[in-house]
C-alpha positions as CSV (number, residue, x, y, z in Angstrom):
1,M,67.6,71.8,69.2
2,A,68.5,68.2,69.0
3,I,67.2,66.0,66.2
4,M,64.9,63.5,67.6
5,I,64.1,60.2,66.1
6,P,61.2,59.6,65.8
7,S,60.6,63.5,65.5
8,M,57.1,63.4,66.7
9,E,55.6,61.3,69.5
10,T,52.6,61.4,71.8
11,K,52.3,60.6,75.5
12,E,51.0,57.1,74.4
13,D,54.5,56.4,72.9
14,F,56.1,56.1,76.5
15,N,54.4,53.3,77.9
16,A,53.2,55.3,80.7
17,S,56.7,56.3,81.9
18,G,56.5,59.8,83.1
19,G,60.3,59.6,83.4
20,E,60.7,58.8,79.6
21,L,58.4,61.7,78.7
22,L,60.3,64.2,80.8
23,L,63.8,63.1,79.5
24,Y,62.5,63.2,75.9
25,E,61.2,66.8,76.3
26,L,64.5,67.6,78.2
27,L,66.8,66.1,75.6
28,A,64.9,67.7,72.7
29,Q,66.5,71.0,74.0
30,L,70.1,69.9,73.6
31,H,72.5,71.5,71.2
32,D,71.7,70.6,67.5
33,D,74.7,68.4,67.3
34,Y,73.0,65.6,68.9
35,Y,70.9,62.9,67.6
36,I,68.4,61.2,70.1
37,F,67.0,57.9,69.3
38,H,64.0,56.9,71.4
39,S,62.7,53.4,72.0
40,T,64.9,51.7,69.5
41,R,63.8,47.9,69.2
42,W,65.7,45.1,68.2
43,N,66.3,41.3,68.1
44,E,68.8,38.7,66.9
45,K,69.2,35.0,66.8
46,L,71.7,33.5,69.3
47,Q,73.0,30.0,69.9
48,K,72.8,28.8,73.7
49,S,74.9,25.9,75.0
50,A,73.3,23.7,77.4
51,Y,73.9,20.3,79.0
52,S,71.4,18.9,76.7
53,G,72.9,20.4,73.6
54,A,73.2,23.7,71.9
55,H,69.9,25.3,70.8
56,R,69.0,28.7,69.1
57,Y,66.8,31.4,70.5
58,V,65.7,35.0,69.6
59,Q,66.9,37.5,71.9
60,W,64.7,40.9,71.9
61,G,65.7,44.3,73.4
62,E,64.8,47.9,73.3
63,A,67.1,50.9,74.1
64,D,65.2,53.4,75.9
65,F,67.4,56.4,74.7
66,T,70.3,56.2,72.4
67,I,72.3,59.4,72.2
68,F,74.7,60.1,69.3
69,H,77.0,62.8,68.9
70,P,79.0,63.0,65.5
71,V,82.4,63.7,67.5
72,Y,81.9,61.6,70.7
73,G,79.8,58.7,69.7
74,F,76.9,56.6,71.3
75,I,75.6,56.4,74.7
76,V,72.9,53.9,75.3
77,F,70.6,54.8,78.2
78,E,68.2,52.6,80.1
79,V,65.7,54.7,81.9
80,K,64.0,53.6,85.0
81,D,61.2,55.5,86.7
82,G,59.7,54.7,90.2
83,Q,61.2,52.9,93.0
84,I,64.3,50.8,92.3
85,A,66.1,48.5,94.7
86,F,68.9,45.9,94.9
87,S,69.2,42.9,97.3
88,R,71.5,39.9,97.7
89,E,68.8,37.6,97.6
90,R,66.6,38.8,94.6
91,G,69.0,41.2,92.7
92,W,67.4,44.3,91.0
93,I,63.7,44.9,91.5
94,Q,61.7,47.7,90.0
95,I,58.5,48.7,92.1
96,N,55.6,50.3,89.9
97,R,54.4,53.3,91.9
98,Y,50.8,52.9,90.8
99,S,50.1,49.1,91.0
100,G,53.0,48.0,93.5
101,H,53.8,45.4,91.0
102,E,57.5,44.2,91.1
103,K,59.8,43.2,88.3
104,I,63.2,41.8,88.3
105,I,65.4,43.9,86.2
106,D,69.0,44.8,85.5
107,P,69.0,48.3,84.1
108,M,72.6,48.3,83.3
109,E,72.7,44.7,81.7
110,Q,69.7,46.0,79.5
111,A,71.8,48.9,78.3
112,E,74.7,46.6,77.7
113,R,72.8,44.3,75.6
114,S,71.6,47.1,73.4
115,K,75.0,48.8,73.3
116,Y,76.6,45.5,72.0
117,Y,74.0,45.0,69.4
118,F,74.2,48.5,67.9
119,L,78.2,48.2,68.0
120,D,77.9,45.0,66.0
121,Q,75.5,46.8,63.5
122,I,77.8,49.8,63.0
123,K,80.8,47.5,62.5
124,R,79.1,45.9,59.7
125,R,78.0,49.1,58.2
126,F,81.5,50.6,58.4
127,G,83.5,47.4,57.0
128,G,84.2,45.7,60.3
129,S,85.3,48.4,62.6
130,S,83.4,51.2,64.4
131,P,84.8,54.9,64.0
132,Y,82.8,55.6,67.1
133,S,83.0,54.7,70.8
134,F,80.0,53.0,72.5
135,C,79.1,53.7,76.1
136,S,76.2,52.5,78.3
137,A,74.6,54.2,81.1
138,V,71.4,54.1,83.5
139,W,69.1,57.2,84.0
140,F,67.1,56.9,87.3
141,T,64.6,59.9,86.5
142,S,62.7,59.6,89.7
143,G,65.5,59.2,92.2
144,D,67.6,61.9,93.9
145,K,71.2,61.1,94.3
146,A,70.9,62.1,98.0
147,C,68.2,59.5,98.9
148,V,70.4,56.4,97.8
149,D,70.2,54.1,100.7
150,G,73.5,51.7,100.7
151,A,76.0,51.2,98.1
152,M,75.2,50.4,94.5
153,P,76.6,47.1,92.9
154,L,80.1,47.1,91.5
155,N,79.3,47.5,87.7
156,Y,77.3,50.8,88.6
157,K,79.8,53.8,88.7
158,E,79.2,57.2,89.7
159,E,79.9,58.6,86.3
160,T,77.6,56.1,84.5
161,V,74.5,56.6,86.7
162,L,72.2,59.7,86.4
163,W,69.5,60.9,88.6
164,S,66.7,63.3,88.7
165,N,69.1,66.0,89.7
166,D,70.3,65.9,86.1
167,L,67.1,66.8,84.8
168,Q,66.9,70.3,86.1
169,S,67.8,72.0,82.7
170,P,69.4,71.1,79.2
171,T,72.6,72.3,80.7
172,S,72.7,69.8,83.6
173,A,71.5,67.1,81.5
174,E,74.3,67.9,78.9
175,M,76.9,68.0,81.7
176,A,75.7,64.6,82.8
177,I,75.9,63.3,79.4
178,R,79.5,64.6,78.9
179,K,80.4,63.0,82.1
180,V,79.6,59.6,80.7
181,Y,81.5,60.3,77.6
182,R,84.7,61.3,79.7
183,Y,84.4,58.1,81.8
184,Y,84.7,55.8,78.9
185,D,87.5,58.0,77.5
186,V,85.9,58.2,74.1
187,K,87.9,58.7,71.0
188,H,87.2,61.9,69.0
189,V,85.9,61.5,65.6
190,V,86.1,64.2,62.7
191,P,82.3,64.4,61.8
192,S,81.3,64.1,58.1
193,N,78.0,64.0,56.3
194,E,78.8,60.6,55.1
195,T,79.4,58.9,58.4
196,T,76.4,60.5,60.0
197,A,74.3,59.4,57.1
198,K,75.6,55.8,57.7
199,V,74.6,55.9,61.4
200,L,71.0,57.1,60.7
201,D,70.6,54.5,58.0
202,T,71.8,51.9,60.5
203,L,69.8,52.6,63.5
204,A,66.7,54.4,61.8
205,P,66.6,53.1,58.6
206,E,63.6,54.1,56.4
207,F,61.6,51.1,55.2
208,G,58.5,50.5,53.2
209,V,56.9,47.3,51.7
210,F,55.0,48.3,48.7
211,E,53.2,46.7,45.7
212,S,55.0,46.2,42.6
213,I,55.0,49.0,40.0
214,R,52.8,47.2,37.5
215,S,50.2,46.2,40.1
216,R,50.1,49.8,41.4
217,M,49.9,51.3,38.1
218,L,46.7,49.2,37.1
219,S,45.2,49.9,40.5
220,T,45.6,53.6,40.4
221,K,44.2,53.8,36.9
222,A,41.3,51.7,37.9
223,M,40.8,53.8,41.0
224,F,40.7,57.0,39.0
225,R,38.0,55.8,36.5
226,K,35.9,54.7,39.6
227,M,36.4,57.9,41.4
228,T,35.7,60.1,38.2
229,A,32.8,57.9,37.4
230,E,31.3,58.6,40.9
231,Q,31.8,62.5,40.5
232,M,29.7,62.3,37.5
233,Y,26.9,62.9,39.8
234,L,27.9,66.5,39.8
235,L,27.0,66.7,36.0
236,D,23.4,65.7,37.0
237,Y,23.2,68.5,39.3
238,L,24.4,71.0,36.6
239,E,21.9,69.7,34.0
240,E,19.7,72.5,34.5
241,Q,22.5,75.0,34.9
242,E,23.4,77.2,31.8
243,E,26.6,78.5,33.5
244,A,28.8,77.4,36.2
245,A,32.3,77.6,37.5
246,I,33.9,74.5,39.0
247,H,36.8,74.8,41.2
248,G,39.1,71.9,42.0
249,V,42.8,71.4,43.2
250,A,45.1,69.3,41.2
251,G,43.9,65.6,40.7
252,T,40.2,66.0,41.3
253,G,39.2,65.2,37.9
254,K,38.5,68.4,36.4
255,T,39.5,67.8,32.8
256,V,37.6,64.5,32.8
257,L,34.4,66.1,34.0
258,A,34.8,68.9,31.6
259,V,34.9,66.5,28.6
260,Q,32.0,64.8,29.9
261,K,29.9,68.0,30.4
262,A,31.1,68.9,26.9
263,K,29.7,65.6,25.5
264,S,26.2,66.4,27.2
265,L,25.9,69.8,25.8
266,S,27.0,68.5,22.4
267,E,23.4,66.7,22.2
268,S,22.0,70.4,21.8
269,G,24.6,72.1,19.6
270,P,28.2,72.3,18.6
271,V,30.7,72.7,21.5
272,L,34.1,74.8,21.8
273,F,36.3,73.2,24.3
274,L,39.1,75.5,25.1
275,C,42.3,74.9,27.3
276,F,45.4,76.9,27.6
277,N,48.0,74.1,27.1
278,R,48.8,73.0,23.5
279,F,49.9,69.6,24.8
280,L,46.7,69.2,26.7
281,K,44.6,70.2,23.6
282,N,46.6,67.6,21.4
283,H,46.0,64.8,24.0
284,L,42.2,65.7,24.2
285,Q,41.9,66.0,20.6
286,N,43.4,62.6,20.0
287,A,41.5,60.9,22.8
288,Y,38.2,62.1,21.9
289,S,38.6,62.2,18.0
290,A,35.2,60.4,17.7
291,E,33.4,63.4,19.3
292,S,33.0,65.3,16.0
293,V,30.8,68.0,17.6
294,I,33.4,69.1,20.2
295,A,36.2,71.1,18.9
296,F,39.4,71.1,21.0
297,Y,41.4,74.5,20.7
298,T,43.6,76.8,22.5
299,L,42.9,80.4,22.1
300,D,46.0,80.9,19.9
301,G,44.9,78.1,17.6
302,L,41.4,79.3,17.4
303,L,42.7,83.0,16.4
304,T,44.8,81.4,13.7
305,K,42.2,79.1,12.5
306,Y,39.9,81.7,11.8
307,T,42.0,84.9,11.1
308,S,45.5,83.5,10.0
309,N,47.0,86.0,12.5
310,F,49.8,85.1,14.7
311,S,52.4,87.0,16.5
312,Q,55.5,85.8,18.8
313,S,55.0,88.7,20.9
314,P,52.8,88.0,23.9
315,S,51.3,91.2,24.4
316,E,50.4,91.5,20.6
317,R,49.0,88.1,20.7
318,T,46.8,89.0,23.8
319,E,45.6,92.1,21.7
320,M,44.8,90.0,18.6
321,I,42.8,87.6,20.9
322,T,40.7,90.4,22.5
323,E,40.0,92.1,19.0
324,F,39.1,88.4,17.7
325,L,36.7,87.8,20.4
326,M,35.1,91.3,20.1
327,D,34.5,90.8,16.6
328,W,33.3,87.2,17.1
329,D,30.0,87.6,14.9
330,Q,32.1,88.8,11.7
331,Y,33.5,85.1,11.5
332,E,31.4,82.1,10.7
333,I,32.1,80.3,13.8
334,P,29.6,77.5,14.5
335,F,29.9,76.9,18.3
336,C,27.1,77.8,20.7
337,H,28.4,76.1,23.9
338,I,31.8,76.9,25.5
339,V,33.5,74.9,28.0
340,I,37.0,76.0,29.3
341,D,39.5,73.9,31.2
342,E,42.4,75.4,33.2
343,G,40.4,78.6,33.4
344,Q,42.9,80.2,35.7
345,D,45.5,80.6,32.9
346,F,43.0,82.7,30.7
347,Q,43.1,86.5,30.7
348,D,40.2,87.9,32.8
349,E,39.0,89.9,29.9
350,H,39.1,87.0,27.3
351,L,36.9,85.0,29.9
352,Q,34.3,87.9,30.0
353,L,34.2,88.1,26.3
354,L,33.8,84.1,25.9
355,H,31.1,84.3,28.6
356,A,29.2,86.9,26.6
357,I,29.5,85.1,23.4
358,A,28.1,82.0,24.8
359,R,25.1,83.9,26.3
360,S,24.5,85.7,23.2
361,K,24.3,82.4,21.4
362,N,21.7,81.1,24.0
363,G,24.4,78.5,24.8
364,C,25.9,77.4,28.1
365,F,29.2,78.5,29.7
366,Y,31.3,76.4,31.9
367,V,34.7,77.0,33.4
368,F,36.9,74.4,35.3
369,Y,39.7,76.0,37.2
370,D,42.1,75.7,40.0
371,K,43.3,79.2,41.4
372,N,46.4,77.5,43.1
373,Q,47.7,76.5,39.5
374,F,47.8,80.5,38.8
375,V,51.4,80.4,37.1
376,Q,51.0,82.3,33.9
377,G,51.2,85.8,35.3
378,V,47.8,86.8,34.1
379,N,45.2,88.9,35.9
380,Y,43.1,86.0,37.7
381,A,39.5,86.2,37.1
382,Q,38.3,86.5,40.7
383,W,34.7,86.9,39.5
384,L,34.6,83.2,38.8
385,D,34.6,82.7,42.5
386,Q,31.3,84.7,42.7
387,M,29.5,82.9,40.0
388,E,25.9,82.2,41.0
389,C,26.5,78.5,40.3
390,R,29.9,77.3,41.6
391,L,31.1,74.0,42.7
392,V,34.1,72.7,44.4
393,L,35.8,69.5,43.7
394,S,37.7,68.2,46.7
395,R,38.6,64.5,46.4
396,N,41.9,63.8,44.8
397,C,41.7,60.8,42.7
398,R,44.9,61.2,40.9
399,N,47.9,61.2,43.3
400,T,48.8,59.0,46.2
401,K,48.4,60.8,49.4
402,E,52.1,61.3,49.9
403,I,52.5,63.0,46.6
404,A,49.5,65.1,47.2
405,I,50.9,66.3,50.5
406,T,54.3,67.1,48.9
407,S,52.8,69.1,46.2
408,T,50.5,71.2,48.4
409,R,52.9,71.9,51.4
410,P,54.8,74.9,49.6
411,I,51.3,76.7,48.7
412,G,50.2,76.3,52.4
413,L,47.2,73.9,51.9
414,E,46.6,72.4,55.1
415,E,46.9,68.6,55.0
416,S,43.5,68.2,56.7
417,R,42.0,69.7,53.7
418,I,43.5,66.9,51.2
419,K,40.5,64.6,50.7
420,M,41.6,61.1,49.2
421,R,39.5,58.4,47.9
422,R,38.6,56.1,50.8
423,E,40.9,53.3,49.4
424,F,43.9,55.8,49.3
425,D,43.2,57.0,52.8
426,S,46.4,55.3,54.2
427,F,50.0,56.2,53.3
428,S,51.5,53.8,50.7
429,T,54.8,54.0,52.3
430,W,56.4,55.2,48.8
431,K,57.5,58.8,49.6
432,P,58.4,61.3,47.0
433,K,62.4,61.2,47.0
434,L,64.5,64.4,46.8
435,F,68.0,64.1,45.4
436,F,70.7,66.7,45.7
437,V,72.9,67.0,42.5
438,D,75.9,69.3,42.2
439,G,75.8,69.8,38.2
440,K,74.8,69.1,34.9
441,T,77.0,65.7,35.0
442,T,75.4,64.5,38.1
443,L,72.0,65.4,37.0
444,Q,72.1,63.5,33.8
445,E,73.7,60.5,35.6
446,Y,70.7,60.5,38.3
447,L,68.3,60.9,35.5
448,A,69.8,57.9,33.7
449,K,69.7,55.6,36.8
450,L,66.2,56.8,37.6
451,I,64.9,56.0,34.1
452,K,66.8,52.6,34.1
453,K,65.3,51.9,37.4
454,Y,61.7,52.5,36.3
455,T,62.1,50.8,32.9
456,A,63.7,47.8,34.5
457,A,60.5,47.5,36.7
458,G,58.1,47.5,33.8
459,I,57.3,51.2,33.5
460,K,57.0,52.2,29.7
461,E,59.2,55.1,28.6
462,K,56.0,57.0,27.6
463,D,54.9,56.8,31.1
464,I,57.9,58.6,32.4
465,V,58.0,62.5,32.2
466,V,60.8,64.9,32.9
467,L,59.4,68.3,34.0
468,S,61.7,71.6,34.4
469,M,60.6,73.9,37.2
470,K,62.2,76.7,34.8
471,P,61.3,78.1,31.4
472,E,62.8,76.3,28.5
473,G,65.7,78.6,28.0
474,K,66.6,78.5,31.7
475,S,66.7,74.7,32.2
476,M,70.0,73.0,33.2
477,L,69.2,70.7,30.1
478,Q,69.2,72.2,26.8
479,Q,68.7,70.7,23.3
480,S,72.3,69.3,23.2
481,D,71.8,67.4,26.3
482,L,68.7,65.4,25.7
483,C,70.9,62.2,24.9
484,I,71.1,60.9,28.6
485,S,74.2,58.5,29.1
486,G,74.0,57.5,25.4
487,K,71.0,55.4,26.0
488,Y,67.9,57.5,26.7
489,I,66.6,60.2,24.5
490,L,64.3,62.7,26.0
491,S,61.8,64.3,23.4
492,R,60.4,67.9,23.3
493,E,57.2,66.3,22.0
494,P,55.1,63.5,23.4
495,K,55.9,60.2,21.8
496,E,54.8,56.5,22.0
497,N,58.3,55.1,22.8
498,S,60.0,58.0,24.3
499,I,60.4,60.0,27.6
500,F,58.9,63.4,27.4
501,F,60.9,66.4,28.6
502,T,59.1,69.6,29.0
503,T,58.4,72.5,31.3
504,V,56.0,72.4,34.1
505,R,53.8,75.2,32.6
506,K,53.5,73.6,29.2
507,F,52.5,70.2,31.0
508,K,49.5,71.5,32.9
509,G,46.5,69.7,32.8
510,L,48.3,66.5,32.0
511,E,49.6,63.6,34.2
512,A,51.9,60.6,34.1
513,E,52.6,57.5,36.3
514,V,56.2,58.8,36.9
515,I,57.3,62.6,37.2
516,I,60.9,63.5,37.6
517,C,61.1,67.3,38.5
518,I,64.6,68.8,37.7
519,D,65.8,72.5,38.1
520,I,64.5,72.7,41.6
521,D,66.7,75.4,43.5
522,K,66.2,78.3,45.9
523,E,64.4,80.0,43.4
524,T,61.7,77.6,43.2
525,F,60.3,78.7,46.5
526,S,61.1,82.6,46.1
527,S,57.7,83.7,45.4
528,P,53.9,82.6,45.8
529,Q,53.9,82.2,41.9
530,E,56.9,80.1,41.7
531,R,55.6,77.8,44.6
532,N,52.4,77.5,42.6
533,V,54.7,76.1,39.7
534,F,56.2,73.6,42.2
535,Y,52.5,72.5,43.0
536,V,51.6,72.1,39.4
537,G,54.6,70.3,38.5
538,T,54.5,67.6,41.5
539,S,50.8,67.1,41.3
540,R,51.1,65.7,37.8
541,A,52.5,62.4,39.3
542,M,50.1,59.7,39.6
543,A,52.3,57.1,41.2
544,Y,55.9,58.1,41.6
545,L,57.7,61.5,42.1
546,D,61.4,62.3,42.3
547,L,62.8,65.6,42.7
548,L,66.4,66.7,41.8
549,S,67.7,69.9,43.6
550,L,70.5,72.1,42.2
551,S,70.8,74.1,45.5
552,S,72.4,72.7,48.5
553,P,70.3,71.5,51.6
554,E,71.2,74.8,53.5
555,E,70.1,77.0,50.5
556,L,67.0,75.0,49.9
557,A,65.8,74.9,53.6
558,T,66.3,78.5,54.0
559,A,64.3,79.2,50.8
560,I,61.3,76.7,51.9
561,D,61.2,78.1,55.5
562,G,61.3,81.8,54.3
563,G,62.6,83.1,57.6
564,E,65.2,81.1,59.5
565,I,68.6,80.8,57.9
566,Y,70.0,77.2,58.0
567,S,73.8,77.0,58.0
568,K,74.4,73.5,59.3
569,R,73.6,70.6,56.9
570,P,72.0,68.0,59.4
571,Q,69.3,70.8,60.4
572,A,68.8,71.8,56.9
573,I,68.2,68.0,55.6
574,K,65.7,67.6,58.4
575,A,63.9,71.0,57.5
576,V,63.7,70.1,54.1
577,R,62.6,66.6,54.8
578,D,59.9,67.9,57.3
579,C,58.7,70.8,55.1
580,L,58.2,68.8,51.9
581,K,57.4,65.4,53.4
582,V,59.9,63.8,51.3
583,K,62.8,61.2,51.7
584,I,66.1,62.7,51.4
585,A,67.5,60.4,49.0
586,S,71.2,59.3,47.9
587,A,72.8,57.5,45.0
588,F,71.8,54.3,46.8
589,D,68.2,54.9,46.1
590,L,68.8,54.9,42.5
591,T,69.8,51.2,42.3
592,D,67.6,49.5,45.0
593,D,65.0,47.2,43.8
594,M,61.6,48.6,43.3
595,D,59.5,45.7,43.3
596,S,59.1,44.0,46.8
């Protein structure tokens, strides 16, 4: 299939031209070496001489279809549907088949104007000369070659005029296109990814006007506060419930609501707040240090606190925790209420025991969880989904919509299910970026430039987090690699004036304005659990998300798709872009200005 730009269009995009729609659908079936640009609009300022003096004016144009082949070059097509005629007195006339309205046009002249404009743009991009040939042609989509009455004007040649006869099949269309190339005797170019990328950036650049980073950070934080405040009404509903399970996808404010529920419960007795992640526990402990009747723990920390037992072995530690919870009454543990955050990471058996403990103390038991963040390999406590009181948080108040879409695509969450705060409904134009890196040196270079870019725009280092998709020991960056370009130091612990570097699994439940995910490769999408890790990591980003892939576009596209094998780079890049809803970025994106 040809690469269509834009890739998705509706019938409304064809200005009531059935011929254009028919041609679009046919050209889409061409070989995947072809790039098809539809309805490319342009304008330029020109100077026109007249007897009264020179004056400047703006010339506008639109190319109906521009075909680009990395070997043969460009053909700019003007498409005409309906009745077309040429007379000595009036020149070219197009008659609308529905209204009968007549319009004076010169199709070839329209194609020529667009051709020369595009040629100038390509010359500028390639330093003054074009590596490609440029052709112009006309396609009469409703006219049969056999129905031509009279001779055509001298600038219309048989080889550069196509008819409805050429629309019979993709094969007939390609034969006609090749005929145009042969007429112009185009030079053949050795294709390369670099030159193709320059063409795409010239004729179909990606563009966005976005607010400054500082403004965006303030607005997202304010919106998060407003959103979570609005969701507090759920706590009123839960006021009379002694136990409940609250499910919510990433970014729906589970942790904030969990803390608020703990505060409410603390009015009737001491509260044990449990989470799986040590970094999240430390963050909550620091943030809510004034809440003396709420104790923030991990199960490991709770075990060590009351038994002084600890084991490096995960299986032994799990067994110790089980025995500790079963012997709960033997210890002087003051808590009667239990609130659990990130409940999907807890062992089923441990949740059951904690539930029984809370009920035995006549206390309340609340679990906040997201089954899509199931990444620890434990037995997921499916009974949470059947609790008598179960609520679902659905509105995302952390991410931009673009980040939310990118994070959820690999786990199969339909875009229609992503509910955003009303102020965030529209796309912000700042898409997550995906960079392809070919090793540690390039990875460190890109990291340094990204960090420089963000800090220069006013983001503090503490608001930038680098996350590895892999366990600590398997990351491309090890302890000896944490000095980036001799300027930026990545810290394994969160600090006020440093860039935090950790794994996705260890950062669960936390968030940052900027997330840079590294160690992305084909293994990232090799299983549902690994895809969940991608979801967890990318959904930590509040405003900006960058992805650095160690795998090639071909490897990554094949892994993401899970079925089709991608062997050609242009198709692979398109597949990755479409599957993840990201911008495929280059070194240029590491240096452009972020404040517009």
